[in-house]
MILUM-462261 format. One line per field, with one value per atom (N, C-alpha, C): x, y, z. Coordinates in Angstrom, 3 decimals. Each point is the difference from the previous one (the first is absolute). Layout:
xx X, ...
yy Y, ...
zz Z, ...
***
This chain:
xx 116.185, -0.203, -1.478, -0.333, -1.402, -0.436, -1.174, -0.523, -0.445, 0.115, -0.508, -1.534, -0.529, -1.289, -0.644, -1.192, -0.575, -1.402, -0.249, -1.309, -0.255, 1.179, -0.198, -0.367, -0.051, -0.514, 1.246, 0.279, 1.166, -0.167, 0.910, -0.216, 0.020, 0.553, -0.060, -1.360, -0.625, -1.404, -0.882, 0.130, -0.841, 0.163, 1.181, 0.210, -0.579, 0.054, -0.596, -1.475, -0.599, -1.433, -0.488, 0.757, -0.356, 0.144, 1.175, 0.132, -1.177, -0.208, -1.075, -1.338, -0.380, -1.236, -0.072, 1.099, 0.178, -0.094, 0.584, -0.056, -1.028, -0.750, -0.924, -1.155, -0.408, -1.083, 0.439, 1.378, 0.532, 0.012, 0.115, 0.202, 1.522, 0.347, 1.346, 1.018, -0.402, 0.998, 0.195, -0.983, 0.168, 0.757, -0.123, 0.713, 1.523, 0.277, 1.438, 0.619, -0.814, 0.534, 0.197, -0.870, 0.306, 1.186, 0.043, 1.135, 1.324, 0.047, 1.196, 0.421, -1.094, 0.270, 0.561, -0.615, 0.390, 1.483, 0.203, 1.381, 1.074, -0.308, 0.917, 0.183, -1.150, 0.030, 0.873, 0.024, 0.916, 1.414, 0.376, 1.300, 0.457, -0.928, 0.380, 0.330, 1.023, 0.534, -0.198, -0.650, 0.009, -0.400, -0.872, -0.477, 0.943, 1.257, 0.957, 0.122, 0.272, 0.360, 1.358, 0.415, 1.282, 0.597, 1.086, 0.585, 0.768, -0.529, 0.483, 1.465, 0.592, 1.599, 0.379, -0.772, 0.444, -0.221, -0.652, -0.001, 0.992, 0.790, 1.040, 1.180, 0.613, 1.076, -0.271, -1.353, -0.191, 0.220, -0.366, 0.520, -1.014, -1.164, -1.047, 0.553, -0.403, 0.299, -0.691, 0.618, -0.666, -1.169, -1.091, -1.214, 0.090, -0.539, 0.028, -0.765, 0.309, -0.604, -1.516, -0.827, -1.480, -0.555, 0.845, -0.361, 0.324, -0.693, 0.424, 0.949, 0.882, 0.963, -0.737, -1.244, -0.801, -0.425, -0.190, -0.421, 1.199, 1.188, 1.216, 0.349, -0.462, 0.291, -1.029, -1.123, -0.937, 0.231, 0.724, 0.217, -1.035, -0.855, -1.146, 0.510, -0.548, 0.347, -0.525, 0.538, -0.624, -1.301, -0.963, -1.470, -0.294, -0.807, -0.472, -1.144, -0.060, -1.035, -1.283, 0.076, -1.264, -0.526, 0.690, -0.424, -1.128, -1.238, -1.177, 0.129, 1.054, 0.165, 0.647, 0.359, 0.470, -1.136, -1.169, -1.155, -0.453, 0.769, -0.377, 0.884, -0.578, 0.622, 1.254, 1.083, 1.168, -0.392, -0.832, -0.272, -0.833, -0.842, -0.768, 0.926, 0.892, 1.052, 0.575, 0.464, 0.698, -1.034, -1.245, -1.018, -0.129, -0.137, -0.120, 1.260, 1.178, 1.104, 0.037, -0.304, 0.038, -0.941, -1.066, -1.092, 0.124, 1.091, 0.273, -1.320, -0.516, -1.155, 0.424, -0.855, 0.388, -0.432, 0.904, -0.206, -0.969, 0.291, -0.826, -1.448, -0.156, -1.421, -0.701, 0.719, -0.553, -0.434, 0.702, -0.391, -1.257, -0.597, -1.293, -1.008, 0.341, -0.956, -0.180, 1.201, -0.006, 0.401, -0.473, 0.387, 1.437, 0.977, 1.352, 0.562, 0.554, 0.299, -0.906, -1.290, -0.944, 0.136, -0.910, 0.029, -0.279, -0.817, -0.397, -0.109, 0.664, 0.038, -1.321, -0.727, -1.262, -0.190, -1.063, -0.411, -0.576, 0.477, -0.571, -0.254, 0.031, -0.199, -1.311, -0.129, -1.339, -0.912, 0.449, -0.826, 0.803, -0.739, 0.612, -0.366, 0.797, -0.260, -0.999, -0.426, -0.931, -1.330, -0.485, -1.157, -1.243, 0.188, -1.040, 0.137, -1.081, 0.159, 0.958, -0.059, 0.812, 1.567, 0.210, 1.411, 0.517, -0.991, 0.367, 0.125, -0.699, 0.172, 1.385, 0.407, 1.345, 1.097, -0.199, 0.950, -0.025, -1.000, -0.079, 0.798, -0.302, 0.713, 1.531, 0.377, 1.521, 0.617, -0.611, 0.560, -0.001, -1.169, -0.048, 1.016, 0.152, 1.017, 1.422, 0.220, 1.352, 0.258, -1.058, 0.092, 0.389, -0.602, 0.412, 1.420, 0.363, 1.484, 0.958, -0.355, 0.940, 0.154, -1.104, 0.049, 0.648, -0.348, 0.413, 0.656, 0.233, 0.687, -0.812, -1.291, -0.917, -1.304, -0.198, -1.074, -1.402, -0.454, -1.211, -0.995, -1.365, -1.020, -1.242, -0.710, -1.208, -1.088, -1.099, -1.269, -0.647, -0.010, -0.611, 0.805, 1.211, 0.873, -0.258, -0.215, -0.279, -1.254, -0.964, -1.424, 0.005, 0.587, 0.042, 0.636, 1.096, 0.672, -0.860, -0.663, -0.803, -1.161, -0.491, -1.159, 0.476, 1.282, 0.591, 0.267, 0.376, 0.314, -1.060, -1.263, -1.196, 0.120, 0.535, 0.222, -0.668, -0.960, -0.616, -1.270, -0.084, -1.157, -0.285, -0.870, -0.200, -0.420, -0.684, -0.488, 1.128, 0.885, 0.901, 1.537, 0.263, 1.347, 0.919, -0.605, 0.784, 0.196, -0.928, 0.124, 1.033, -0.006, 0.990, 1.385, 0.114, 1.360, 0.625, -0.850, 0.402, 0.448, -0.496, 0.474, 1.425, 0.465, 1.427, 0.986, -0.330, 0.694, 1.542, 0.446, 1.472, 0.677, -0.638, 0.561, -0.221, -1.027, -0.453, -0.338, 0.487, -0.488, -0.699, -0.707, -0.657, -1.538, -0.566, -1.470, -0.420, -1.340, -0.659, 0.313, -0.022, 0.231, 1.462, 0.952, 1.346, 0.814, -0.599, 0.631, 0.639, 0.596, 0.471, 1.543, 0.708, 1.479, 0.193, 0.852, 0.469, 1.017, -0.171, 1.089, 1.030, 1.093, 1.201, -0.499, -0.927, -0.576, -0.754, -0.741, -0.786, 0.980, 1.021, 1.054, 0.500, 0.157, 0.511, -1.051, -1.351, -1.024, -0.180, 0.079, -0.028, 1.025, 1.263, 1.048, -0.279, -0.722, -0.330, -1.110, -0.948, -1.094, 0.507, 0.987, 0.586, 0.752, 0.626, 0.748, -1.012, -1.215, -0.923, -0.653, -0.216, -0.606, 0.979, 1.250, 1.020, 0.356, -0.691, 0.314, -0.752, 0.684, -0.598, -1.344, -0.945, -1.358, 0.054, -0.489, -0.142, -1.034
yy 120.514, 0.750, 0.209, -0.078, 0.124, 1.386, 0.262, 1.356, 0.552, 1.289, 0.758, 0.006, 0.210, 0.037, 1.351, -0.049, 1.157, 0.192, 1.283, 0.278, -0.918, -0.457, -0.946, -1.380, -0.474, -1.329, -0.694, -1.207, -0.780, -0.670, 0.179, -0.776, -1.533, -0.540, -1.396, -0.581, 0.834, -0.454, 0.334, 0.995, 0.317, -1.137, -0.508, -1.113, -1.217, -0.331, -1.209, 0.106, 1.078, 0.083, -0.104, 0.663, -0.129, -1.326, -0.690, -1.408, -0.954, 0.211, -0.849, 0.045, 1.462, 0.195, -0.589, -0.038, -0.508, -1.449, -0.773, -1.483, -0.694, 0.662, -0.766, -0.629, 0.481, -0.668, -1.061, -0.218, -1.131, -1.225, -1.156, -1.347, -0.034, -1.034, -0.166, -0.125, -0.764, -0.156, 1.179, 0.848, 1.230, 1.009, -0.008, 0.875, -0.266, -1.361, -0.332, 0.357, -0.125, 0.387, 1.456, 0.854, 1.415, 0.393, -0.605, 0.376, -0.340, -1.215, -0.370, 0.861, 0.389, 0.820, 1.381, 0.594, 1.209, 0.029, -1.146, -0.118, -0.081, -0.717, -0.085, 1.403, 0.705, 1.298, 0.875, -0.029, 0.768, -0.317, -1.279, -0.308, -0.887, -0.428, -0.808, -1.466, -0.388, -1.433, -0.872, -1.134, -0.856, 0.739, 0.990, 0.719, 1.064, 0.025, 0.975, 1.094, 1.267, 1.085, 0.170, 0.531, 0.101, 1.305, -0.125, 1.103, 1.092, 1.151, 1.122, 0.176, 0.403, 0.185, 0.898, 1.055, 0.931, -0.531, -1.145, -0.668, -0.909, -0.420, -0.995, 0.595, -0.886, 0.497, 0.751, 0.013, 0.640, -0.884, 0.495, -0.688, -1.072, -0.310, -0.997, -1.357, -0.934, -1.331, -0.460, -0.924, -0.449, -0.982, 0.294, -0.789, -1.255, -1.075, -1.371, -0.259, -0.999, -0.195, -0.149, 0.638, -0.060, 1.064, 0.715, 1.128, 1.305, 1.074, 1.312, 0.536, 1.012, 0.622, 0.755, 0.573, 0.598, -0.881, -1.211, -1.009, -0.375, 0.002, -0.230, 1.073, 1.237, 1.207, -0.050, -0.646, -0.078, -1.074, 0.240, -1.000, 0.067, -0.936, -0.038, 0.064, 0.910, 0.142, -1.138, -0.523, -0.947, 0.426, -0.996, 0.344, -0.669, 0.788, -0.477, -0.909, -1.252, -1.039, 0.576, 0.742, 0.534, 1.316, 0.531, 1.305, -0.146, 0.615, -0.124, 0.459, 0.825, 0.643, -1.002, -1.136, -1.082, -0.474, 0.279, -0.406, 0.969, 1.119, 1.071, -0.256, 0.150, -0.124, 0.953, -0.421, 0.815, 1.374, -0.137, 1.332, 0.863, -0.504, 0.896, 0.604, -0.788, 0.483, 1.339, -0.150, 1.101, 1.220, -0.336, 1.212, 0.602, -0.757, 0.589, 0.837, -0.343, 0.745, 1.248, -0.136, 1.110, 1.175, -0.519, 1.021, 0.389, -0.462, 0.355, -0.239, -1.288, -0.211, -0.644, 0.155, -0.357, -1.461, -0.948, -1.364, -0.318, 0.625, -0.348, 0.430, 1.217, 0.383, -0.944, -0.386, -1.034, -1.301, -0.350, -1.216, 0.150, 1.278, 0.189, 0.011, 0.145, 0.140, -1.377, -0.761, -1.224, -1.120, -1.190, -1.198, -0.501, 0.784, -0.390, -1.082, -1.070, -1.113, -1.027, 0.053, -0.937, -1.036, -0.871, -0.958, 0.678, 0.979, 0.898, 1.354, 0.927, 1.375, 0.673, 0.549, 0.547, 1.314, 0.758, 1.313, -0.344, 0.639, -0.156, 1.437, 0.973, 1.301, -0.062, 0.695, 0.040, 0.827, 1.267, 0.955, 0.512, 0.695, 0.674, 1.528, 0.842, 1.512, 0.598, -0.662, 0.571, 0.423, 1.247, 0.495, -0.402, -0.238, -0.297, -1.510, -0.650, -1.347, -0.151, 1.031, -0.111, 0.053, 0.867, -0.006, -1.245, -0.662, -1.173, -1.182, -0.027, -1.026, 0.149, 1.279, 0.227, -0.427, 0.277, -0.484, -1.551, -0.536, -1.461, -0.633, 0.485, -0.529, 0.231, 1.134, 0.228, -0.851, -0.190, -0.771, -1.357, -0.455, -1.486, -0.373, 0.926, -0.288, -0.043, 1.007, -0.091, -1.172, -0.460, -1.211, -1.220, -0.116, -0.977, 0.102, 1.290, 0.346, -0.297, 0.295, -0.365, -1.505, -0.868, -1.373, -0.744, 0.421, -0.653, 0.743, 1.288, 0.831, 0.540, -0.344, 0.330, 0.727, 1.287, 0.670, -0.245, -1.135, -0.469, -0.639, 0.317, -0.675, -0.266, -0.905, -0.355, 0.813, -0.073, 0.746, -0.417, -1.308, -0.521, 0.437, -0.028, 0.594, 1.420, 0.825, 1.412, 0.206, -0.734, 0.084, -0.395, -0.940, -0.409, 1.052, 0.528, 1.134, 1.179, 0.306, 1.285, -0.178, -1.133, -0.233, 0.217, -0.597, 0.192, 1.501, 0.680, 1.506, 1.049, -0.664, 0.973, 0.706, -0.673, 0.604, -0.745, -0.845, -0.741, 0.440, 0.436, 0.366, -0.928, -0.768, -1.015, 0.601, 1.095, 0.741, 0.695, 0.585, 0.839, -0.348, -1.177, -0.445, -0.111, -0.586, -0.081, 1.367, 0.755, 1.398, 0.845, -0.211, 0.716, -0.499, -1.274, -0.578, 0.594, 0.089, 0.541, 1.359, 0.864, 1.354, 0.069, -1.102, -0.062, -0.504, 0.143, -0.600, 0.340, 1.246, 0.100, -0.633, -0.545, -0.831, -1.435, -0.337, -1.480, -0.358, -1.139, -0.581, -1.370, -0.527, -1.326, 0.173, -1.264, -0.140, -0.880, 0.069, -0.766, -1.598, -0.410, -1.436, -0.423, 0.834, -0.319, 0.498, 0.792, 0.568, 1.331, 0.716, 1.274, 0.033, 0.923, 0.165, 1.450, 0.359, 1.349, 0.307, 1.159, 0.578, 0.456, 0.444, 0.745, 1.215, 0.698, 1.167, -0.457, -1.178, -0.476, -0.354, -0.627, -0.293, 1.308, 1.036, 1.308, 0.637, -0.112, 0.470, -0.742, -1.364, -0.753, 0.381, 0.296, 0.459, 1.367, 0.886, 1.196, -0.075, -1.005, -0.218, -0.555, -0.934, -0.468, 1.069, 0.829, 1.056, 0.990, 0.279, 0.799, -0.645, -1.350, -0.744, -0.052, 0.177, -0.105, 1.332, 1.045, 1.398, 0.056, 0.713, 0.101, 0.778, -0.502, 0.589, 1.186, 1.216, 1.164, -0.024
zz 101.176, 1.133, 0.302, 1.296, 0.405, -0.189, -0.531, -0.253, 1.326, 0.145, 1.222, 0.072, 1.216, 0.199, -0.709, -0.464, -0.500, 0.621, 0.492, 0.717, 1.090, 0.683, 1.203, -0.225, -1.320, -0.289, -0.447, 0.645, -0.305, -1.335, -0.925, -1.211, -0.043, 1.089, 0.089, 0.362, 0.887, 0.378, -1.081, -0.805, -1.177, -1.012, -0.255, -0.987, 0.519, 1.280, 0.544, -0.248, 0.369, -0.151, -1.516, -0.891, -1.475, -0.510, 0.392, -0.355, 0.489, 1.280, 0.588, -0.731, -0.099, -0.768, -1.426, -0.732, -1.209, -0.109, 1.006, -0.021, 0.687, 0.829, 0.904, -0.711, -1.214, -0.684, -0.919, -0.114, -0.731, 0.699, -0.778, 0.795, 0.268, 0.818, 0.422, -1.136, -0.963, -1.123, -0.862, -0.186, -0.673, 0.803, 1.305, 0.880, -0.095, -0.012, -0.177, -1.257, -1.063, -1.358, -0.064, 0.572, -0.054, 0.830, 1.167, 0.822, -0.630, -0.577, -0.655, -1.219, -0.685, -1.287, 0.483, 1.007, 0.457, 0.585, 0.668, 0.621, -1.094, -1.096, -1.049, -0.757, -0.067, -0.824, 0.888, 1.293, 0.875, 0.016, -0.670, -0.016, 1.212, 0.739, 1.251, -0.428, 0.473, -0.243, 1.310, -0.054, 1.226, 1.249, -0.188, 1.160, 0.614, -0.572, 0.517, -0.948, 0.524, -0.918, -0.180, -1.243, -0.348, 0.693, 0.602, 0.725, -1.012, 0.080, -0.868, 0.239, -1.121, 0.090, 1.163, 0.271, 0.943, 1.374, 0.210, 1.273, 0.345, -1.214, 0.189, 0.825, 0.760, 0.806, 1.285, 0.379, 1.276, 1.095, 1.252, 1.208, 0.390, -0.795, 0.429, -0.311, 0.692, -0.297, -1.223, -0.756, -1.261, 0.437, -0.745, 0.300, -0.405, 0.684, -0.546, -1.231, -0.689, -1.300, 0.243, -0.933, 0.187, 0.971, 0.571, 0.940, -0.634, 0.278, -0.532, 1.021, -0.403, 0.908, 1.078, -0.353, 1.070, 1.125, -0.290, 0.970, 0.873, -0.648, 0.712, 1.021, -0.254, 0.920, 1.168, -0.155, 1.031, 0.929, 1.168, 0.967, 1.056, 0.125, 1.051, 1.333, 0.703, 1.463, 0.782, 1.103, 0.858, 0.480, -0.050, 0.381, 1.340, 0.728, 1.288, -0.294, 0.366, -0.386, 0.559, 1.143, 0.641, -0.499, -0.961, -0.548, -0.844, 0.277, -0.746, -1.432, -0.233, -1.320, -0.997, 0.563, -0.854, -1.062, 0.519, -0.865, -1.087, -0.107, -0.909, -1.255, -1.238, -1.272, -0.129, -0.655, -0.143, -0.723, -1.075, -0.783, 0.866, 0.947, 0.877, 1.079, 0.467, 0.946, -0.486, -1.369, -0.610, -0.139, -0.254, -0.114, 1.282, 1.158, 1.346, 0.273, -0.403, 0.349, -0.821, -1.288, -0.946, 0.441, 0.560, 0.487, 1.433, 0.625, 1.440, 0.871, -0.110, 0.743, 1.405, 0.996, 1.313, 0.074, 0.277, 0.058, 1.077, 1.257, 1.184, -0.280, -0.717, -0.248, -0.950, -1.081, -0.969, 0.718, 0.995, 0.771, 0.693, 0.153, 0.587, -1.045, -1.264, -1.210, -0.650, -0.072, -0.747, 0.905, -0.186, 0.779, -0.375, 0.052, -0.320, 0.894, -0.562, 0.908, 0.051, -0.401, 0.080, -1.152, -0.103, -1.047, -1.304, 0.014, -1.226, 0.457, -0.833, 0.405, -0.556, 0.916, -0.352, 0.731, -0.362, 0.595, 1.340, 1.007, 1.376, 0.707, -0.698, 0.727, 0.617, 1.105, 0.757, -0.683, -0.457, -0.718, -1.045, -1.061, -1.042, 0.149, -0.453, 0.207, -0.956, -1.010, -0.921, 0.657, -0.354, 0.481, -0.829, -1.322, -0.817, -0.277, -0.578, -0.346, -1.264, -0.916, -1.159, 0.515, 0.894, 0.478, 0.602, 0.804, 0.615, -0.908, -1.146, -1.114, -0.517, -0.380, -0.499, 0.946, 1.335, 0.909, 0.236, -0.137, 0.066, -1.243, -1.186, -1.148, 0.127, 0.397, 0.075, 1.207, 1.027, 1.102, -0.210, -0.553, -0.425, -1.037, -0.935, -1.038, 0.597, 0.938, 0.682, 0.848, 0.703, 0.690, -0.894, -1.181, -0.929, -0.503, -0.169, -0.405, 1.017, 1.195, 1.179, 0.010, -0.185, 0.052, -1.106, -1.233, -1.160, -1.128, 0.260, -1.086, -1.087, -0.044, -0.946, 0.583, -0.252, 0.657, -0.555, 0.149, -0.786, 1.116, -0.201, 0.699, -0.765, 0.443, -0.626, 0.337, -0.807, 0.245, 1.420, 0.194, 1.156, 1.314, -0.121, 1.161, 0.215, -1.070, 0.074, 0.628, -0.486, 0.558, 1.448, 0.446, 1.428, 0.824, -0.455, 0.714, 0.070, -0.992, -0.046, 1.030, 0.017, 0.872, 1.579, 0.211, 1.289, 0.457, -0.958, 0.260, -0.253, -0.226, -0.166, -1.303, -1.053, -1.314, -1.142, 0.260, -0.970, -0.488, -1.313, -0.611, -1.171, 0.143, -1.109, -1.256, 0.029, -1.176, -0.867, 0.775, -0.717, 0.204, 0.573, 0.181, -1.201, -1.115, -1.188, -0.667, 0.019, -0.562, 0.828, 1.331, 0.930, -0.374, -0.139, -0.280, -1.295, -1.033, -1.317, 0.149, 0.984, 0.148, 0.602, 0.444, 0.515, -1.053, -1.319, -1.009, 0.013, 0.477, -0.102, 1.045, 1.048, 1.013, -0.128, -0.598, -0.149, -1.316, -0.454, -1.254, 0.224, -0.928, 0.093, -0.171, 0.214, -0.040, 1.096, 0.221, 0.938, -0.190, -1.266, -0.304, 0.222, -0.375, -0.001, 1.299, 0.747, 1.169, -0.375, 1.024, -0.053, 0.355, -0.645, 0.302, 0.166, 0.975, 0.244, -1.075, -0.615, -0.906, 0.768, -0.667, 0.673, 0.770, -0.615, 0.628, 1.316, -0.135, 1.065, 1.205, -0.257, 1.052, 0.665, -0.818, 0.549, 0.788, -0.407, 0.729, 1.453, -0.043, 1.125, 1.076, -0.462, 0.769, 0.720, -0.767, 0.567, 0.992, -0.184, 0.814, 1.342, -0.058, 1.283, 0.707, -0.584, 0.657, 0.643, -0.629, 0.490, 1.351, -0.063, 1.081, 1.176, -0.210, 1.065, 0.565, -0.507, 0.615, 1.382, 0.899, 1.448, -0.189, 0.741, 0.033, 0.962, -0.428, 0.723, 1.027
***
């Protein structure tokens, strides 16, 4: 049974972030070995989970061989080929729904439906340079999350965006980024990733940006 959220952080997102951070420095062969070992330790067989006894005899259709019963329950709704949200990753769609974010507003902040989802907001609300750096990291990470399901960005991409939003301080940028450790992990060399808390902070930032101006 899926655990309930704690402190507003979805355990599935937290697990994805932890696994990604643990595997990203390994080569492909090592990543595969680790994933296979963990899968076996969890008792998964051929990629499908065993159905607990209390779930047997329910009204759900039996899952095909090689698929979990959860996958069998999820019947995809017909998609509009012209819907720009088809370009958004499935995990990010769930995140948007859980946080009750306005899709129309998000379309003014990110290039949803384009070849690559990126940050396109005209201005950011931060009054200080430090605030704007924080906002750039959160929003650029969310743009990557919407596009590929992983809230990760390179140092060069961050630097370019900071310059665009008047948030680039070549002397103190690295020090400033480190001060956002609860929301961001990573290094200049390997890039940065939003933590589960960072995704939550990003959702709150978007809600604040979408509030009517007095």
